[in-house]
Each structure stands twice: as C-alpha cells, then as structure tokens.
PAVO-906849 format. One line per 10 residues: their letters; for each residue y, z, x of N, C-alpha, C. Coordinates in steps of 0.05 Angstrom, whole numbers, plus 5000, padded with zeros to 4 digits. Layout:
BEGIN
A	Y/Z/X/Y/Z/X/Y/Z/X; ...
***
This chain:
BEGIN
MNKEKINSFG	4730/5251/5359/4748/5235/5344/4767/5224/5373; 4775/5200/5374/4802/5197/5396/4824/5206/5393; 4830/5221/5416/4856/5235/5422/4876/5222/5432; 4874/5195/5432/4899/5181/5447/4929/5183/5427; 4946/5192/5441/4967/5201/5431/4986/5172/5418; 4993/5180/5393/5007/5152/5378/5033/5169/5376; 5057/5148/5378/5078/5156/5379/5098/5153/5346; 5121/5167/5340/5126/5169/5310/5139/5139/5303; 5146/5122/5316/5156/5101/5313/5137/5079/5304; 5115/5080/5318/5090/5067/5311/5079/5073/5284
LSCLVCSLCS	5077/5099/5282/5057/5111/5254/5075/5110/5237; 5104/5103/5236/5127/5100/5214/5117/5072/5205; 5113/5051/5224/5112/5020/5219/5083/5025/5199; 5068/5034/5210/5046/5031/5185/5048/5041/5161; 5065/5068/5160/5077/5076/5135/5086/5056/5113; 5094/5037/5126/5118/5014/5122/5095/4996/5107; 5075/4988/5120/5050/4977/5114/5038/4990/5081; 5030/5013/5088/5021/5030/5074/5035/5031/5043; 5059/5038/5043/5080/5033/5018/5076/5012/5009; 5089/4995/5022/5090/4961/5019/5066/4946/4999
APFYGIFSSY	5045/4955/5010/5027/4932/5011/5019/4926/4976; 5022/4951/4958/5017/4947/4941/5029/4929/4911; 5052/4924/4931/5078/4914/4913/5076/4887/4914; 5075/4876/4930/5082/4846/4927/5067/4830/4910; 5043/4837/4912/5020/4821/4898/5006/4834/4872; 5019/4852/4859/5004/4869/4849/5022/4885/4834; 5033/4900/4838/5051/4921/4828/5078/4908/4816; 5081/4883/4828/5112/4871/4822/5106/4861/4787; 5082/4848/4785/5075/4832/4761/5080/4855/4732; 5075/4881/4742/5070/4898/4723/5103/4911/4715
TLHTSKNSTI	5114/4920/4738/5142/4934/4740/5161/4908/4725; 5157/4885/4725/5174/4863/4716/5175/4857/4683; 5147/4873/4686/5137/4863/4655/5145/4883/4640; 5135/4907/4649/5146/4931/4638/5176/4937/4630; 5187/4943/4652/5212/4949/4657/5235/4917/4645; 5221/4901/4649/5243/4876/4648/5269/4883/4669; 5292/4872/4653/5318/4869/4672/5322/4903/4680; 5314/4925/4665/5309/4950/4677/5294/4956/4697; 5283/4941/4709/5265/4946/4732/5288/4952/4766; 5312/4939/4758/5332/4954/4784/5329/4995/4778
ISLLIGFILS	5327/5001/4750/5337/5025/4739/5318/5036/4751; 5294/5030/4743/5266/5040/4749/5254/5046/4783; 5261/5029/4790/5254/5026/4820/5273/5046/4835; 5305/5047/4831/5318/5072/4837/5306/5108/4835; 5302/5100/4802/5292/5130/4800/5267/5139/4809; 5247/5121/4812/5222/5118/4824/5220/5120/4856; 5241/5117/4867/5245/5118/4899/5254/5154/4904; 5279/5150/4883/5279/5190/4882/5258/5203/4881; 5233/5195/4863/5214/5213/4859/5200/5211/4880; 5197/5191/4892/5182/5181/4913/5189/5201/4943
LIISHFILKF	5212/5200/4942/5217/5222/4965/5215/5254/4965; 5213/5260/4933/5200/5284/4929/5170/5287/4935; 5157/5269/4928/5132/5272/4935/5123/5266/4961; 5140/5256/4976/5133/5247/5004/5137/5285/5021; 5154/5293/5008/5161/5325/5017/5133/5333/5018; 5115/5331/5000/5092/5351/4999/5074/5335/5015; 5073/5311/5017/5055/5292/5030/5060/5304/5064; 5085/5301/5067/5086/5310/5099/5086/5343/5108; 5087/5358/5085/5078/5385/5080/5050/5387/5090; 5030/5373/5074/5003/5372/5074/4994/5363/5109
FKMYNNKNFS	5007/5339/5111/5002/5327/5136/5007/5345/5165; 5026/5365/5165/5032/5375/5185/5019/5405/5183; 5004/5413/5159/4994/5440/5154/4962/5436/5176; 4961/5459/5186/4942/5462/5205/4945/5436/5225; 4965/5439/5246/4968/5417/5267/4956/5402/5274; 4929/5414/5283/4914/5399/5306/4886/5389/5285; 4889/5388/5268/4863/5380/5242/4877/5356/5224; 4858/5341/5218/4862/5312/5204/4852/5328/5179; 4852/5308/5165/4842/5300/5129/4819/5322/5127; 4795/5314/5137/4768/5328/5127/4768/5352/5141
QKAKILFNKF	4777/5360/5164/4781/5380/5175/4796/5411/5162; 4823/5397/5152/4835/5412/5133/4816/5419/5113; 4805/5404/5094/4786/5411/5074/4769/5424/5073; 4759/5425/5094/4739/5443/5100/4745/5476/5107; 4768/5478/5117/4780/5502/5121/4789/5511/5098; 4800/5492/5077/4816/5504/5052/4794/5509/5028; 4777/5492/5031/4749/5498/5011/4730/5502/5014; 4722/5507/5041/4695/5519/5045/4676/5496/5041; 4654/5512/5026/4628/5501/5016/4638/5476/4993; 4662/5478/4973/4662/5463/4962/4685/5434/4968
SYFIIIPILC	4686/5432/4998/4701/5414/5013/4689/5386/5000; 4664/5390/4995/4654/5359/4993/4660/5345/4963; 4664/5369/4948/4677/5367/4923/4704/5346/4920; 4721/5355/4940/4742/5343/4944/4747/5323/4966; 4728/5321/4987/4734/5303/5004/4720/5269/4990; 4697/5269/4978/4676/5250/4969/4701/5238/4955; 4708/5251/4923/4721/5236/4906/4752/5225/4922; 4756/5232/4947/4786/5225/4954/4776/5196/4974; 4748/5202/4981/4747/5174/5000/4735/5155/4981; 4725/5162/4960/4719/5142/4940/4749/5127/4930
CSLFGYILLT	4765/5141/4918/4798/5132/4914/4806/5118/4935; 4799/5124/4961/4808/5097/4984/4798/5073/4984; 4770/5086/4977/4753/5052/4980/4760/5040/4954; 4771/5048/4934/4776/5034/4912/4806/5015/4918; 4814/5030/4931/4838/5020/4934/4837/5004/4963; 4818/5001/4979/4814/4978/5000/4800/4957/4986; 4785/4958/4964/4776/4939/4944/4789/4922/4931; 4817/4933/4916/4832/4927/4906/4847/4907/4922; 4857/4914/4949/4883/4905/4962/4866/4877/4965; 4839/4881/4975/4831/4863/4995/4823/4830/4974
YRLTTFLSSQ	4813/4846/4950/4806/4824/4931/4833/4809/4918; 4855/4828/4909/4880/4816/4902/4887/4795/4925; 4889/4800/4955/4891/4785/4966/4877/4756/4975; 4850/4756/4964/4830/4736/4964/4838/4713/4947; 4842/4731/4913/4848/4716/4897/4878/4702/4897; 4894/4707/4911/4923/4697/4919/4913/4670/4939; 4906/4676/4957/4894/4659/4980/4884/4636/4959; 4859/4639/4947/4844/4622/4931/4854/4607/4921; 4876/4618/4898/4896/4607/4878/4916/4588/4880; 4931/4596/4910/4949/4587/4915/4949/4568/4944
YLIETPKYFL	4925/4568/4955/4931/4555/4977/4907/4540/4984; 4878/4552/4981/4845/4546/4987/4833/4543/4964; 4849/4519/4947/4832/4516/4917/4809/4516/4922; 4794/4496/4941/4768/4480/4943/4749/4503/4956; 4756/4514/4970/4744/4541/4988/4730/4562/4968; 4701/4565/4970/4693/4592/4959/4711/4614/4955; 4715/4623/4930/4733/4651/4935/4718/4673/4953; 4690/4677/4948/4675/4700/4957/4673/4692/4993; 4680/4665/4992/4676/4662/5020/4706/4673/5041; 4727/4670/5027/4752/4686/5030/4743/4710/5034
LITILILTFY	4728/4725/5016/4729/4758/5004/4713/4765/5034; 4694/4748/5033/4675/4757/5066/4697/4759/5089; 4713/4738/5090/4727/4737/5121/4749/4761/5122; 4762/4761/5096/4785/4786/5095/4772/4812/5103; 4740/4816/5091/4732/4841/5095/4719/4838/5118; 4705/4817/5134/4702/4820/5161/4727/4834/5174; 4746/4821/5174/4774/4823/5197/4776/4851/5189; 4780/4860/5163/4790/4888/5163/4764/4913/5175; 4743/4902/5171/4715/4919/5179/4727/4915/5213; 4731/4902/5222/4734/4900/5258/4761/4918/5260
IANKGIETIV	4781/4904/5249/4802/4930/5254/4797/4960/5258; 4788/4967/5223/4786/4988/5228/4765/5010/5240; 4744/4990/5252/4727/5003/5268/4743/5002/5301; 4762/4985/5303/4770/4992/5335/4798/5020/5331; 4794/5030/5306/4809/5062/5310/4839/5058/5296; 4846/5078/5291/4879/5079/5286/4899/5070/5307; 4896/5077/5332/4913/5062/5353/4918/5037/5346; 4889/5023/5351/4897/4992/5349/4910/4978/5323; 4907/4997/5300/4925/4994/5274/4945/4999/5272; 4957/5021/5293/4987/5024/5300/5001/5001/5310
RVSTISFYLS	4989/4993/5334/5002/4971/5351/5001/4945/5333; 4982/4938/5313/4990/4916/5300/5007/4920/5276; 5010/4942/5267/5026/4943/5242/5057/4947/5256; 5057/4957/5287/5089/4954/5297/5095/4925/5297; 5084/4909/5312/5085/4881/5310/5089/4867/5282; 5070/4879/5264/5080/4871/5234/5100/4875/5224; 5112/4904/5236/5137/4908/5222/5172/4893/5232; 5163/4885/5254/5184/4865/5269/5183/4840/5252; 5162/4830/5249/5159/4801/5242/5170/4805/5210; 5157/4826/5201/5168/4830/5167/5200/4828/5161
VLIFLFDFIS	5211/4839/5180/5240/4851/5179/5247/4818/5181; 5243/4802/5200/5251/4777/5202/5251/4759/5181; 5228/4762/5171/5222/4742/5149/5232/4750/5128; 5231/4779/5118/5248/4782/5094/5288/4781/5102; 5293/4779/5124/5320/4773/5124/5326/4737/5123; 5311/4727/5134/5309/4697/5127/5310/4697/5100; 5291/4702/5085/5284/4700/5057/5312/4711/5037; 5320/4730/5044/5342/4740/5031/5362/4724/5037; 5371/4720/5052/5397/4702/5064/5396/4668/5056; 5368/4657/5057/5372/4634/5042/5369/4638/5006
LIPQVNFENF	5367/4658/5002/5362/4656/4972/5381/4668/4955; 5404/4687/4967/5424/4700/4958/5441/4689/4943; 5447/4658/4958/5467/4638/4945/5463/4627/4918; 5433/4631/4906/5419/4623/4878/5424/4643/4865; 5430/4667/4872/5426/4685/4848/5448/4680/4825; 5440/4691/4799/5459/4688/4780/5464/4712/4770; 5484/4725/4770/5483/4757/4765/5487/4760/4737; 5491/4733/4714/5486/4740/4689/5461/4747/4689; 5434/4741/4698/5408/4745/4700/5403/4773/4687; 5422/4788/4697/5418/4821/4702/5421/4828/4676
LPLINVSTNK	5434/4819/4659/5451/4827/4635/5435/4817/4616; 5423/4835/4590/5434/4864/4597/5417/4884/4608; 5426/4903/4628/5413/4918/4644/5391/4936/4636; 5398/4947/4619/5380/4965/4595/5373/4943/4576; 5344/4936/4574/5332/4914/4551/5309/4925/4543; 5295/4954/4557/5270/4960/4542/5275/4992/4534; 5259/5009/4529/5263/5036/4512/5259/5054/4544; 5271/5079/4540/5272/5094/4563/5244/5102/4568; 5225/5103/4550/5203/5110/4552/5190/5098/4578; 5196/5066/4574/5185/5048/4593/5194/5046/4625
IILSSIIFAF	5222/5059/4621/5233/5058/4646/5223/5084/4661; 5221/5104/4645/5217/5133/4658/5176/5124/4674; 5166/5115/4651/5132/5105/4657/5140/5092/4688; 5147/5069/4685/5154/5050/4706/5156/5069/4732; 5176/5083/4726/5184/5098/4746/5163/5113/4760; 5155/5124/4745/5134/5152/4757/5111/5133/4767; 5101/5105/4764/5083/5092/4771/5091/5075/4797; 5109/5075/4803/5127/5063/4824/5121/5090/4849; 5130/5112/4839/5133/5134/4853/5108/5142/4872; 5092/5138/4856/5057/5143/4858/5048/5122/4876
YFSIPIIHIN	5053/5094/4867/5041/5079/4882/5051/5072/4909; 5081/5078/4913/5097/5073/4942/5085/5098/4959; 5084/5125/4946/5088/5149/4962/5056/5158/4979; 5036/5157/4952/5008/5172/4952/4996/5158/4973; 4992/5130/4979/4978/5119/4995/4981/5121/5029; 5002/5135/5035/5019/5146/5059/4998/5171/5067; 4978/5179/5051/4961/5204/5060/4939/5197/5070; 4941/5168/5077/4918/5157/5094/4932/5155/5129; 4952/5171/5123/4960/5167/5157/4938/5197/5169; 4931/5217/5151/4915/5237/5158/4891/5236/5165
IISNSQIEDN	4889/5209/5174/4863/5202/5194/4865/5221/5215; 4890/5220/5224/4904/5235/5252/4910/5260/5251; 4911/5280/5266/4929/5297/5261/4954/5301/5269; 4966/5322/5263/5002/5318/5271/5002/5325/5305; 4989/5340/5314/4989/5344/5340/4977/5318/5361; 4976/5294/5342/4963/5274/5359/4990/5254/5365; 5013/5260/5351/5033/5244/5352/5052/5252/5378; 5052/5241/5395/5064/5250/5419/5096/5262/5417; 5106/5254/5397/5139/5257/5387/5135/5266/5361; 5120/5284/5355/5113/5298/5320/5142/5306/5316
EIFNKYYYSF	5160/5320/5332/5187/5334/5318/5206/5315/5314; 5201/5294/5311/5216/5269/5308/5209/5252/5286; 5185/5261/5270/5161/5229/5261/5175/5237/5230; 5189/5259/5222/5201/5264/5191/5220/5244/5189; 5237/5245/5212/5267/5238/5217/5256/5198/5212; 5235/5187/5224/5231/5160/5226/5207/5153/5203; 5198/5176/5190/5182/5167/5163/5199/5161/5141; 5224/5179/5137/5249/5179/5118/5254/5151/5124; 5265/5146/5146/5282/5119/5151/5263/5096/5139; 5230/5091/5151/5221/5076/5146/5214/5066/5118
ITISFIMIFL	5210/5089/5102/5204/5083/5076/5226/5072/5057; 5252/5080/5069/5272/5073/5061/5277/5046/5064; 5278/5037/5085/5272/5006/5098/5259/4988/5074; 5230/5004/5073/5203/4985/5059/5221/4985/5027; 5229/5008/5016/5242/5002/4987/5263/4990/4987; 5286/4982/5012/5304/4966/5009/5292/4935/5001; 5272/4935/5020/5264/4905/5021/5234/4903/4989; 5230/4912/4990/5217/4918/4952/5240/4914/4935; 5257/4928/4930/5282/4927/4919/5296/4898/4912; 5307/4886/4942/5326/4873/4944/5298/4844/4929
SMATSIGILG	5272/4842/4939/5261/4823/4934/5250/4821/4900; 5252/4838/4883/5250/4836/4858/5278/4834/4848; 5297/4849/4857/5329/4841/4840/5332/4804/4850; 5318/4801/4869/5326/4767/4872/5314/4755/4862; 5291/4760/4851/5277/4746/4831/5284/4745/4807; 5299/4769/4795/5304/4772/4770/5330/4750/4771; 5346/4751/4787/5365/4745/4790/5375/4712/4790; 5348/4706/4811/5344/4676/4808/5331/4658/4787; 5307/4669/4776/5293/4659/4753/5301/4667/4728; 5312/4692/4731/5318/4707/4700/5285/4721/4694
INIVNLFDYP	5296/4738/4674/5263/4756/4670/5240/4747/4655; 5254/4724/4635/5232/4716/4619/5214/4697/4637; 5228/4674/4652/5218/4656/4669/5199/4675/4688; 5208/4695/4700/5197/4712/4719/5168/4717/4709; 5168/4731/4688/5146/4739/4674/5117/4720/4661; 5131/4694/4673/5108/4678/4665/5085/4670/4686; 5095/4683/4709/5081/4676/4735/5061/4701/4744; 5044/4697/4746/5024/4716/4764/5034/4730/4792; 5043/4711/4806/5061/4721/4833/5089/4711/4832; 5109/4728/4815/5133/4720/4815/5147/4725/4836
LYTTLKRIKL	5147/4742/4855/5156/4739/4874/5154/4720/4905; 5128/4714/4894/5119/4684/4910/5133/4660/4893; 5129/4666/4872/5147/4621/4860/5177/4634/4862; 5191/4653/4869/5211/4658/4881/5217/4644/4913; 5208/4649/4929/5208/4639/4950/5202/4613/4947; 5189/4600/4932/5188/4576/4927/5220/4551/4931; 5237/4576/4925/5265/4566/4913/5272/4561/4949; 5265/4572/4973/5288/4573/4994/5281/4545/5001; 5306/4531/5007/5307/4503/5024/5322/4509/5048; 5316/4489/5062/5331/4494/5098/5325/4463/5103
FSFLDSLENI	5355/4446/5102/5350/4423/5113/5327/4413/5093; 5329/4383/5099/5317/4363/5076/5292/4357/5093; 5280/4362/5118/5261/4360/5131/5242/4385/5127; 5258/4410/5114/5238/4418/5123/5222/4437/5093; 5200/4438/5081/5190/4444/5054/5168/4459/5063; 5163/4474/5035/5141/4494/5033/5147/4519/5052; 5167/4523/5058/5174/4548/5072/5166/4577/5062; 5158/4575/5030/5144/4605/5022/5114/4612/5041; 5105/4582/5048/5078/4590/5064/5085/4612/5090; 5104/4611/5100/5117/4627/5124/5115/4662/5107
SIMLWVLYII	5139/4652/5088/5149/4684/5084/5124/4699/5066; 5100/4688/5060/5087/4696/5048/5075/4719/5065; 5065/4715/5097/5055/4726/5114/5064/4751/5105; 5092/4765/5101/5101/4794/5101/5082/4812/5087; 5073/4795/5059/5053/4814/5045/5030/4805/5053; 5015/4790/5068/4992/4788/5081/4985/4802/5104; 5009/4808/5121/5009/4833/5142/5002/4856/5133; 5018/4862/5106/5020/4880/5097/4990/4897/5086; 4978/4878/5076/4956/4879/5060/4928/4889/5089; 4930/4866/5106/4916/4870/5121/4910/4900/5143
NASSTMLSFV	4941/4909/5148/4941/4935/5157/4940/4960/5141; 4941/4955/5114/4942/4980/5095/4910/4976/5087; 4897/4955/5082/4873/4960/5077/4856/4967/5102; 4863/4963/5130/4845/4969/5149/4851/4999/5158; 4867/5010/5149/4871/5039/5148/4859/5057/5127; 4856/5045/5103/4839/5060/5084/4821/5063/5090; 4806/5037/5102/4772/5034/5111/4769/5052/5136; 4790/5054/5150/4787/5070/5171/4774/5109/5170; 4800/5110/5144/4801/5132/5138/4777/5134/5125; 4759/5124/5106/4736/5123/5092/4716/5128/5115
FSSLKETFNL	4718/5112/5137/4701/5111/5159/4700/5133/5171; 4718/5141/5180/4725/5165/5203/4724/5195/5188; 4727/5197/5164/4720/5219/5147/4692/5228/5139; 4676/5200/5136/4654/5201/5128/4637/5222/5156; 4647/5209/5176/4630/5212/5201/4638/5246/5207; 4667/5254/5201/4670/5276/5206/4658/5302/5189; 4658/5293/5163/4649/5308/5141/4620/5318/5148; 4602/5300/5153/4576/5298/5151/4564/5297/5174; 4580/5312/5204/4573/5297/5230/4549/5278/5237; 4559/5250/5226/4540/5237/5239/4543/5222/5254
NNKKSKIINV	4518/5212/5270/4519/5205/5301/4528/5174/5292; 4532/5164/5316/4543/5139/5321/4527/5120/5308; 4498/5120/5304/4477/5103/5295/4477/5105/5266; 4476/5125/5254/4481/5129/5224/4512/5119/5218; 4530/5134/5228/4555/5126/5211/4551/5095/5223; 4551/5080/5235/4545/5050/5241/4531/5037/5209; 4512/5052/5205/4501/5040/5186/4511/5037/5152; 4517/5064/5155/4534/5074/5128/4560/5058/5126; 4575/5045/5151/4598/5032/5151/4592/5000/5143; 4568/4997/5146/4566/4963/5137/4551/4962/5112
IILLISFAIP	4547/4990/5096/4535/4991/5070/4562/4992/5056; 4578/5004/5066/4603/5009/5056/4618/4986/5050; 4614/4967/5067/4626/4940/5075/4614/4924/5053; 4591/4929/5045/4569/4911/5028/4579/4914/4991; 4587/4944/4996/4590/4953/4968/4626/4940/4969; 4637/4928/4982/4662/4923/4976/4666/4898/4972; 4639/4885/4981/4640/4852/4971/4623/4852/4945; 4605/4877/4932/4588/4871/4908/4613/4879/4882; 4624/4905/4890/4644/4907/4867/4659/4888/4852; 4678/4868/4872/4689/4855/4854/4675/4831/4837
NFMFLTNNYN	4650/4830/4843/4635/4812/4829/4631/4818/4797; 4630/4846/4790/4623/4849/4758/4650/4874/4751; 4676/4879/4772/4694/4887/4759/4722/4874/4754; 4727/4858/4780/4747/4842/4780/4742/4809/4765; 4750/4798/4744/4730/4779/4738/4747/4756/4739; 4777/4758/4736/4794/4740/4738/4818/4746/4762; 4835/4720/4756/4861/4721/4774/4886/4715/4758; 4893/4736/4745/4917/4734/4730/4925/4758/4722; 4954/4754/4714/4972/4782/4710/4957/4799/4684; 4937/4794/4671/4923/4812/4655/4903/4827/4667
ESYEYIWLPF	4904/4815/4691/4871/4834/4711/4893/4854/4721; 4916/4850/4732/4930/4861/4756/4934/4884/4731; 4951/4877/4711/4962/4900/4683/4936/4917/4675; 4914/4907/4678/4894/4926/4665/4882/4944/4690; 4885/4938/4718/4875/4951/4735/4894/4966/4750; 4922/4965/4739/4937/4986/4748/4934/5012/4743; 4919/5020/4717/4914/5047/4709/4892/5066/4734; 4875/5048/4729/4851/5062/4754/4856/5071/4776; 4874/5058/4792/4886/5067/4815/4903/5086/4803; 4922/5079/4791/4942/5104/4787/4933/5133/4775
SFLVFMFIVI	4903/5137/4765/4887/5159/4763/4877/5171/4790; 4879/5154/4805/4856/5161/4835/4892/5171/4848; 4910/5159/4842/4938/5168/4867/4937/5196/4852; 4943/5199/4819/4949/5224/4814/4933/5247/4817; 4902/5241/4825/4888/5249/4832/4881/5271/4861; 4893/5246/4881/4895/5249/4910/4928/5272/4908; 4945/5262/4893/4966/5282/4894/4961/5316/4886; 4939/5313/4866/4936/5340/4854/4920/5357/4880; 4905/5344/4892/4892/5358/4918/4913/5363/4936; 4936/5351/4945/4958/5357/4963/4968/5377/4952
IISLIKNRLT	4971/5386/4921/4986/5411/4914/4967/5435/4917; 4949/5427/4909/4928/5456/4905/4924/5458/4934; 4917/5441/4953/4914/5448/4986/4940/5472/4993; 4963/5462/4982/4995/5472/4998/4990/5503/4984; 4978/5499/4957/4984/5529/4946/4957/5553/4958; 4940/5534/4960/4914/5557/4977/4918/5558/5000; 4936/5544/5016/4939/5551/5046/4972/5572/5048; 4980/5570/5025/5004/5591/5025/4994/5613/5015; 4975/5617/4999/4964/5639/4992/4943/5654/5014; 4927/5635/5032/4916/5641/5041/4931/5664/5065
HH	4949/5652/5073/4969/5666/5094/4988/5684/5086; 4988/5690/5062/4999/5716/5051/4982/5742/5046
***
C-alpha cells in the first residue's frame, strides 16, 4: 500500500465530495417530495444527527492508528472478517454504480440527447476506473481543486439567484406530518455522513497532520451542509414547492433562472459542474476503496488484482441494464431505500467494531 502522506485539508476536501455527491441529483428529489416546505426543518435536524454519526465514524477511523479498514476488520473479527468486509464492499460498489449511472442519465437527458446513454456510462466508468487506480493521493489532489471550484460556483449561483427568492413560498413552514420530517431527517443524516467511511482506505497515521483532522473534518462537512441547505432552500423560495416537485432535477431547474447580462445564456451549464465534480471524486474514492480492500483482504498479487478490477468494471456496466430502467423521479425514489439499508448496515458495523474494540481493551 502506498504510504505517501496526505494532509488534513486535502482529505477534508474529499470528505466534501463524499457527503455532497448523493444530494444534488438523487436525494434532493426525495427530500423535497417527502418534506415539502418542511425540508428546511428536516435538513437541520438531519445535520445534527449526522454530527452524532460522524463522531462514531471518526472514532472508527482513529482506532488502530496505523491500520486501514480491511486491516481493522481482520483484527477485530478474525476469521469472520470476510463476512464483514465483503458485504461492506458490495455496499460501496452499489453506491459507485448508483452515482455513476445517475450522472449518466442526467447528462444524457439534459445535454447529450442524441448520444447513446451507455456510451456515456462507459466513458464515466473508464474515467473513474482510471482515477481509482491512480490511488487516494491523486483523488485527494483532484478533490482539493474541485473544492475551490465548487465554492466559487456555488457563491456565484447563490448571489445570482437570491434576489429572485419569494419568502412567501416557504409558508406554511410545516405542511407535512412529523413522521415524514423525522424520516427525511434520518435518511439525510445517513446519506450525508456514512459515505465518509471510505476515507478509511488509508490509516489515520498516513495523515501528516492528523492531530488537526477532526477540526478540518467538522469544518468541511459544515460547509457542505450549508451549500446543500441553501441550494434546496433557494429552489423552494424561487419556484415554490409545488413547481419544484414537478421536476426530476429540481436544483438544476432552479439554476436555469440565472441571468447575467443579456448576451450570456445557459449559465447553468457551468454551475452544474459542481455536482459533476462531486460525483467523479466520490465514485472514484468508492471504487478505489473496493479495489484496495479486495487486494488487501485476499492478499492478491498485482496481476490478479488487475483482473478482478476489470471484472468489477464490467459488473458496474452490466447491473444498470436490469436494475435502473428509467430516468425519472420514481426511479430515484424507489432506489433511495436499497442504498439506505446498506448505509445502515455500514453504521451497525462501525458501532459493533467500536464496542468490540472497547471490550477487547478492557
């Protein structure tokens, strides 16, 4: 395993991509449909819950300071570690497939209508496959650049759109049941925090300034939340919840309202790069996590590892052919639950690991 040092700032930029990637094209449709105007409340509650979950993720990350995920699983679960590692890797692979396919359908439906969808999917898979094979250091560097770009893009979008917000569109603030608000908050918390477990592709000791990583971590997930919160609130404020829920990509539809001088049009094409960058970074990290964990778990040599990596790439292309059949809100809504169950499983593994580690030390 490559022992090149990574700094806390760069790894925190990657954290931004991991926690933000599911929202701009997947979860936003679900939460706006479920919580309606109360989306603002459910997001705030969900963020608080995500901070609690993050506490456990960081404890897991720092446990066995010089070990990565698969090494920790072997220490904690011994011969049963395979029954932990394999399901986790399957969850990560499904997340990778869902993100790349959703990006493909978005580009196909909004920009490249005449281009075969599976040609775009192959292109995205090959790109993320290439980045994943370059290793976590490359992904962190790309994520750092992406973070600066995404902040600039977001600030431009928000400043351009805020004059169009009608605050009457936020009323009534609570127009769904408490159960729906709570459910949406819980799902947000898991989608926002659990994917960050993929930073455990490296060990805590590989962070050159790991003593300040927690500070960066909480700062960057707060920045990510603010961007998500303001994006969704702005969509409700401009279009109103009834119109927002008519679209498969509500945040993208809102971006079309950006106008800057009479000779500049379709500025949303630049703004949407924020989501594209997040998806590429997050999916590359998930794929790299799968590759490195498989190699470490089964002690594969380079040749066997490369063959298995190619097989995984082929699987990632094949699964959407029979699992994801359309490109609309209903598809996003239906497939919210399967990834959510995976995320819950991953969180349970983290809790069991922490308990087992505590008992072992006692």
